[in-house]
C-alpha positions in Angstrom: -8.0 3.8 19.4 -6.5 1.5 16.9 -3.7 -0.7 18.4 -3.3 -3.3 15.6 -3.6 -3.9 11.9 -6.2 -2.2 9.8 -7.1 -5.5 8.2 -8.2 -9.0 9.1 -6.1 -11.6 7.3 -7.9 -14.8 6.3 -7.4 -18.2 4.6 -10.7 -19.0 2.8 -12.1 -22.2 1.4 -11.3 -22.8 -2.3 -14.9 -23.1 -3.3 -17.5 -20.5 -4.4 -18.5 -19.8 -0.8 -15.0 -18.7 0.3 -15.7 -19.6 3.9 -13.0 -18.5 6.4 -10.7 -21.3 7.6 -8.3 -19.2 9.6 -8.5 -15.6 10.7 -5.7 -13.5 12.2 -5.2 -9.8 13.1 -1.9 -9.6 11.2 -0.3 -11.2 8.1 2.5 -12.5 10.3 0.1 -14.2 12.7 -1.8 -15.9 9.8 1.5 -17.1 8.3 2.7 -18.5 11.6 -0.6 -20.4 12.1 -0.2 -22.0 8.6 3.5 -22.6 8.7 4.2 -20.2 5.8 6.3 -17.1 5.6 4.8 -13.7 6.1 6.1 -12.6 2.7 4.4 -15.5 0.9 1.0 -14.7 2.4 1.4 -10.9 1.8 2.6 -11.5 -1.8 -0.3 -13.8 -2.6 -2.9 -11.2 -1.3 -1.3 -8.2 -3.0 -0.8 -10.0 -6.3 -4.4 -11.1 -6.4 -5.7 -7.6 -5.5 -3.6 -5.9 -8.2 -4.8 -8.3 -10.8 -8.4 -8.2 -9.7 -8.3 -12.0 -9.3 -9.8 -14.2 -6.6 -7.4 -17.1 -7.3 -5.6 -16.7 -4.0 -7.0 -18.5 -0.9 -5.7 -15.6 1.2 -7.7 -12.4 1.8 -7.4 -9.2 3.7 -10.5 -7.4 4.8 -10.6 -3.9 6.1 -11.7 -3.6 9.7 -14.7 -1.4 10.4 -14.1 1.7 12.5 -16.1 2.2 15.7 -17.4 -1.4 16.0 -21.1 -2.3 15.9 -23.2 0.9 15.2 -26.4 -0.9 16.2 -25.2 -2.0 19.6 -27.1 0.7 21.5 -30.4 0.2 19.6 
């Protein structure tokens, strides 16, 4: 049962490691945490994805379905 967004929304560090600085379940939550508008975060992500660029500090990552598959092992 999926009750939220299909993605995790993140602000990552501006270096080669791109470590997560802030993580949220929705674009709006991330924008609110950072004092930005939801539209500005969404546009930064989609623009970078369309151009194949990693210049944006914002990322969205598809959530896995079914959780941890090795939890019962």
